C-alpha positions in Angstrom: 127.1 176.7 116.1 126.2 175.1 112.8 128.3 176.0 109.7 126.4 177.4 106.8 127.7 176.0 103.4 127.4 177.4 99.9 129.1 177.3 96.5 131.2 180.0 94.9 132.4 180.4 91.3 134.3 183.7 91.7 138.0 183.9 90.8 140.1 183.4 94.0 141.8 186.8 93.8 138.4 188.6 93.5 136.4 187.0 96.3 135.6 189.4 99.2 135.9 187.3 102.3 137.8 187.1 105.6 139.9 184.3 104.4 140.5 182.4 101.1 142.0 178.9 101.1 144.2 177.5 98.4 146.4 174.4 98.1 150.1 173.9 97.4 151.8 170.6 96.8 155.2 169.7 98.0 158.2 170.7 95.8 156.5 174.1 95.3 153.8 172.9 92.9 150.9 175.4 93.0 147.3 174.5 92.3 145.4 176.4 89.7 143.7 178.6 92.3 147.0 179.2 94.1 148.7 180.2 90.9 146.0 182.7 90.2 146.4 184.2 93.6 150.2 184.2 93.2 149.9 186.1 89.9 147.5 188.7 91.3 149.8 189.2 94.4 153.0 189.6 92.3 154.6 186.2 93.0 154.1 186.4 96.8 153.3 182.7 97.2 156.2 181.5 95.1 158.6 183.6 97.2 157.1 182.1 100.4 157.7 178.6 98.9 161.2 179.4 97.8 162.1 180.8 101.3 160.7 177.6 102.9 157.8 179.3 104.7 155.4 177.2 102.7 156.4 173.6 102.7 153.4 171.9 101.0 153.5 169.2 103.6 150.1 167.5 103.8 147.9 169.2 106.3 150.3 172.1 107.1 149.0 175.7 106.8 150.5 179.1 106.4 148.6 182.3 106.9 149.3 185.4 104.7 147.7 188.8 105.5 146.0 191.0 102.9 148.3 190.5 100.0 148.2 193.3 97.5 146.0 192.5 94.5 143.9 190.0 96.4 140.4 191.0 97.7 140.4 188.6 100.7 141.7 189.9 104.0 143.7 186.7 104.5 145.0 183.8 102.5 145.4 180.4 104.1 147.8 178.2 102.1 147.2 174.6 102.8 149.8 171.8 102.2 148.6 169.0 100.0 151.6 166.7 100.1 153.1 165.1 97.0 151.0 165.5 93.9 151.8 162.0 92.5 150.3 160.2 95.5 147.4 162.5 96.2 144.2 160.5 96.8 140.8 160.5 98.4 142.0 159.9 102.0 144.6 162.8 101.6 141.8 165.1 100.3 139.7 164.4 103.4 142.7 164.9 105.7 143.8 168.3 104.2 140.2 169.6 104.3 139.9 168.5 108.0 143.2 170.2 108.9 142.3 173.3 106.9 139.0 173.6 108.8 140.9 173.2 112.1 143.3 176.0 111.1 140.4 178.2 110.2 138.8 177.5 113.5 141.8 179.1 115.3 141.4 182.3 113.3 139.1 185.2 114.2 137.1 184.9 111.0 133.3 184.5 110.5 133.4 183.5 106.8 135.8 181.9 104.3 136.0 180.5 100.8 137.9 177.3 100.0 139.4 176.5 96.7 140.6 173.1 97.9 137.6 171.6 96.2 139.1 172.4 92.8 142.0 170.0 93.5 141.9 166.9 91.3 141.1 163.6 93.1 141.5 160.6 90.9 138.1 159.0 90.2 136.1 161.6 92.1 133.8 164.3 90.7 133.2 167.8 92.0 130.0 166.7 93.9 132.0 164.1 95.8 134.8 166.6 96.6 132.4 169.2 97.9 130.5 166.6 100.0 133.7 165.3 101.6 135.1 168.8 102.2 131.9 170.0 103.8 131.6 167.0 106.1 135.3 167.3 107.1 134.8 171.0 107.8 131.7 170.4 109.8 133.4 167.7 111.8 136.3 170.0 112.6 133.9 172.9 113.5 131.9 170.8 116.0 132.2 172.0 119.6 130.8 170.2 122.6 129.4 172.8 125.0 126.3 171.2 126.6 127.8 170.8 130.1 130.2 173.8 130.2 129.5 177.2 131.7 128.2 179.5 129.0 131.0 181.5 127.3 131.3 185.2 127.0 129.2 186.4 124.1 131.7 189.2 123.4 134.4 186.7 122.3 136.2 186.9 118.9 134.4 186.0 115.7 133.9 182.3 115.0 133.6 180.7 111.6 129.9 180.4 110.6 129.9 180.5 106.8 132.1 178.5 104.5 131.9 178.5 100.7 133.5 176.0 98.3 134.7 176.7 94.8 132.5 174.6 92.5 129.9 175.0 89.9 126.2 174.1 90.1 126.9 170.5 89.3 128.2 170.0 92.8 125.0 171.2 94.5 123.8 167.7 94.9 126.9 166.8 96.9 126.5 169.9 99.1 122.9 169.1 99.8 123.8 165.6 100.8 126.6 166.9 103.0 124.3 169.3 104.9 121.9 166.4 105.6 124.5 164.0 106.6 126.3 166.6 108.8 123.0 167.1 110.6 122.9 163.4 111.3 126.6 163.2 112.4 126.1 166.2 114.8 122.9 164.5 116.2 124.9 161.4 116.9 128.0 163.1 118.3 126.0 165.3 120.7 123.9 162.4 122.0 127.0 160.2 122.5 129.1 163.0 124.2 126.5 163.8 126.8 127.2 162.3 130.3 125.1 159.4 131.5 123.4 161.4 134.2 121.7 163.3 131.4 121.7 160.8 128.5 119.8 157.8 129.9 117.3 155.6 128.1 114.4 158.0 128.8 116.5 160.9 127.4 117.2 159.0 124.1 113.6 158.2 123.8 112.7 161.9 124.3 115.2 163.0 121.7 113.8 160.5 119.2 110.3 161.7 119.9 111.3 165.3 119.6 112.8 164.7 116.1 109.7 162.8 115.0 107.5 165.7 116.1 109.3 168.0 113.6 109.0 165.7 110.6 105.8 164.9 108.6 106.8 161.5 107.5 108.3 160.3 110.8 106.6 158.6 113.7 108.0 157.3 117.0 106.9 154.5 119.2 108.5 153.9 122.7 108.0 150.7 124.7 108.6 150.9 128.5 109.7 148.0 130.7 106.1 147.1 131.6 105.2 146.7 127.9 108.4 144.8 127.1 107.7 142.4 130.0 104.3 141.6 128.6 105.8 140.9 125.2 108.6 138.7 126.6 111.8 140.8 126.3 113.5 138.5 128.8 117.1 139.1 127.7 116.9 142.9 127.4 115.1 143.3 130.7 117.6 141.2 132.5 120.4 143.6 131.6 118.4 146.6 132.8 117.4 145.1 136.2 120.3 146.6 138.1 119.6 150.3 137.2 117.2 152.8 138.6 117.0 154.2 135.1 114.4 152.0 133.4 114.9 150.7 129.9 113.2 151.8 126.7 112.8 150.3 123.3 112.6 153.1 120.7 111.3 152.7 117.2 111.4 155.5 114.6 109.6 155.0 111.3 110.1 157.0 108.2 107.7 156.6 105.3 109.5 158.2 102.3 108.7 155.3 100.0 105.5 153.7 98.6 102.8 152.4 100.9 103.3 148.7 101.4 107.0 148.7 100.6 109.1 146.8 103.1 111.4 149.1 105.1 115.1 149.0 105.6 115.9 148.6 109.2 118.7 149.9 111.6 119.1 148.5 115.1 121.6 150.3 117.5 123.0 149.3 120.8 122.0 151.9 123.4 123.7 151.1 126.6 123.9 154.6 128.1 126.4 153.5 130.7 128.1 150.1 131.0 129.7 149.3 134.4 129.9 145.7 133.4 127.3 144.8 135.9 128.2 142.1 138.4 131.2 141.3 136.1 132.4 144.8 137.0 134.9 146.5 134.6 138.2 147.9 135.9 137.9 151.5 137.2 140.5 152.9 134.8 138.8 154.2 131.7 135.3 153.3 132.8 134.3 156.9 132.2 134.4 156.1 128.5 131.6 153.7 128.9 129.1 156.5 128.4 130.0 155.9 124.7 128.5 152.4 124.9 125.4 153.8 123.2 127.5 154.8 120.2 125.6 152.3 118.0 122.3 153.9 119.0 123.7 157.3 118.3 125.0 156.2 115.0 121.8 154.6 113.7 119.7 157.6 114.9 122.1 160.0 113.2 121.8 158.0 110.0 118.0 158.0 110.3 118.1 161.8 110.7 120.4 162.1 107.6 118.0 159.9 105.5 115.0 162.0 106.5 116.8 165.3 105.8 117.8 164.0 102.4 114.2 163.0 101.7 115.2 159.6 100.5 112.4 157.8 98.6 112.4 154.6 100.8 110.8 153.4 104.0 113.1 153.1 107.0 112.8 152.0 110.6 115.3 152.6 113.3 115.1 150.6 116.5 117.1 151.4 119.6 117.1 149.1 122.7 118.4 151.3 125.5 119.4 150.3 129.0 121.9 151.0 131.8 124.1 148.0 132.9 124.7 148.5 136.6 125.5 146.3 139.7 122.8 146.0 142.2 121.0 143.5 144.5 118.6 142.8 141.6 121.2 142.6 138.9 121.4 139.6 136.6 124.3 137.3 137.4 126.8 135.0 135.7 125.1 131.6 135.5 121.6 133.0 135.1 119.6 131.5 132.2 117.5 134.0 130.3 114.6 133.4 128.0 114.8 135.8 125.0 112.0 137.2 123.0 112.7 134.6 120.3 112.2 131.8 122.8 115.9 130.8 122.7 117.4 130.5 126.2 120.8 132.1 127.0 123.3 131.2 129.7 125.0 134.3 131.1 128.7 133.6 131.5 129.6 137.3 131.8 127.3 140.2 132.5 129.7 142.6 130.7 128.6 140.9 127.4 125.3 142.8 127.7 125.1 144.5 124.3 124.3 141.3 122.5 121.6 140.5 125.1 119.7 143.7 124.4 120.3 143.5 120.6 119.0 139.9 120.3 115.6 140.9 121.6 115.6 144.1 119.5 116.5 142.2 116.3 113.8 139.6 117.0 111.2 142.4 117.5 112.3 144.3 114.5 112.1 141.3 112.2 108.7 140.2 113.6 107.1 143.7 113.3 108.6 145.1 110.1 109.8 142.1 107.9 112.5 144.5 106.6 114.2 144.3 103.2 117.5 144.3 105.0 118.5 144.8 108.6 121.8 146.4 109.8 122.8 146.7 113.4 125.6 148.9 114.8 127.1 148.4 118.2 130.1 149.2 120.3 130.1 145.5 121.0 133.6 144.1 121.6 137.1 145.1 122.7 138.2 142.2 120.5 137.2 144.2 117.4 139.4 147.1 118.6 142.3 144.7 119.0 141.7 143.3 115.5 141.1 146.5 113.5 142.2 149.4 115.7 140.5 152.8 115.5 140.4 153.0 111.7 137.9 150.4 110.4 134.6 149.2 111.8 134.2 145.4 111.8 131.6 144.1 109.4 130.1 140.6 109.6 127.3 139.1 107.5 126.4 135.8 105.9 125.0 137.8 102.9 127.9 138.5 100.5 125.8 141.0 98.5 124.8 143.0 101.6 128.4 143.0 102.9 129.6 144.2 99.5 127.1 147.1 99.5 128.1 148.2 103.0 131.9 148.0 102.2 131.3 150.0 99.0 129.4 152.7 101.0 132.3 152.9 103.4 134.8 153.4 100.6 132.7 156.1 99.0 132.4 158.1 102.3 135.9 157.1 103.7 133.9 155.8 106.7 135.4 152.4 106.1 134.7 148.9 107.4 136.5 145.6 107.1 134.8 142.3 106.7 135.5 139.5 109.2 134.2 135.9 108.7 131.0 134.7 110.1 131.5 131.0 109.5 129.5 128.3 111.4 132.8 126.9 112.5 132.8 129.5 115.3 129.3 128.7 116.6 130.5 125.8 118.7 132.3 128.3 121.0 128.9 129.4 122.1 127.8 125.9 123.2 126.2 125.7 126.7 125.4 122.8 128.9 122.5 124.7 130.5 120.8 126.7 127.7 120.4 127.0 124.0 123.4 129.3 123.7 126.0 131.0 126.0 126.5 134.7 125.8 130.3 134.6 125.3 132.5 132.3 123.3 135.8 132.6 125.2 139.0 134.6 124.6 139.6 133.8 120.9 137.7 135.5 118.0 135.6 137.6 120.4 134.2 140.0 117.8 133.2 137.1 115.5 131.6 135.0 118.2 129.6 138.0 119.3 128.3 138.3 115.8 127.7 134.5 115.7 125.5 135.0 118.8 123.4 137.7 117.1 123.1 135.6 114.0 121.1 133.0 116.0 118.4 135.7 116.2 118.3 136.7 112.6 117.4 133.5 110.8 115.7 134.2 107.5 116.8 137.9 107.6 119.1 139.7 105.2 121.3 141.0 108.1 124.7 142.6 108.7 126.4 143.6 111.9 128.8 146.5 112.4 131.1 146.4 115.4 132.1 150.1 116.0 133.8 149.7 119.3 137.0 151.1 117.8 135.5 153.8 115.6 132.7 155.4 117.6 134.8 157.7 119.7 138.4 159.0 120.0 140.6 157.7 122.8 141.5 159.6 126.0 139.8 161.7 128.6 139.1 164.4 126.1 138.2 162.1 123.3 134.9 162.9 121.6 132.3 160.8 119.7 133.1 160.6 116.0 129.6 160.2 114.6 130.6 157.0 112.8 129.0 155.1 111.1 126.5 157.7 110.1 128.1 158.5 106.8 128.5 154.8 105.8 124.9 154.0 106.6 123.6 157.2 105.0 125.5 156.3 101.8 124.2 152.8 101.9 120.6 154.1 102.0 121.4 156.7 99.2 122.5 153.8 97.0 119.4 151.8 97.8 117.2 154.9 97.0 118.7 155.1 93.5 
């Protein structure tokens, strides 16, 4: 169920809602809204603080029922941590934890005064946007492949208001659009591969285009791609009964004739590794190997919903990588769409083989202003950066700076790794123009170096989201990253 967001300017003690949220710092420091509630309730909050029931620890929460003098039925007191070190990341965390706590309560509506908390260097529109996105993220439930639940269950949170004046409306509007994109990405990535295959992604893209006046969708099947010369992409797809698709969404929000910005997303709907078969343990997580596709599609949805005044294209090469009698093999030499030949040293390095053809096709057909690809490309990037930062590689310092700044603004952060020509020699081959892997060292960088061979003359950047696209473990869900980062980058470009 989608959360409905709004703004509220009422005093916290007067708002008639199922639950009102206020913040308290450590050492008993009350926020302005908490102090107002405390005064109306005859010092109830201060007594709870003095007794130790309210600690103020960041992300903690304490529920109070119907205090006298307060119109709300419940008060959720959320810990903010130490006031001196409160920052943007802490603000996001406490709003996420507050929404999770709300989700455990039998309430249908709530009003949060956490957006009144001061965050150094951030205005109310930013605070509302981050709070709404964190709340929507916490409220998301994957239900597509579960038995339908009893409709007579307890109430669930459906409406959340944030304390802010009209100046914050722009932030709320952006949050609603970006949340739509994040949910689109998460739902697509969470679906199992027996449902979410290349044809399914194409159908979802087409269905979205059908609802939007300024959006069109083009889908190439394997026959059309073979005629065009997609030798690298088609080789990866050969082992699967699920045929590949190349999906291109176009949004014309700018002027006619303006070159578009371009996203390209890796859409491997299941990656067994092919003939270079992956170990069985954890292979179920390889349904998330289309996280790049999900991310760029989600960012495209967000841009359209925000009505950005620019032109945008989103290209998704989508395949399944499976072992079969017709699968491509280590030592095969492929001819890519660009004409460069590729020696296959490992069939589990398939993402770059579908991306290289997609990048070539995108550049040839759209001559974009800038092109950004997103891909769950390498385990090496996870080793280097963990689950917190996406890897960013580009030869264009200005483009890299733009993307890094967008990540800092949205807290969907990336970290730049080098893309020096020094690393290119690791891809030397005795049998083709380039090898598809560069050995054990600098794996994330050599993967980007491979892609750079197919982006000559393009203003291009690569995001490796292997560590950030989903949470670990058997119950880990897709995160929806890097939708927020890419949406912010486009917002900045649209002025």
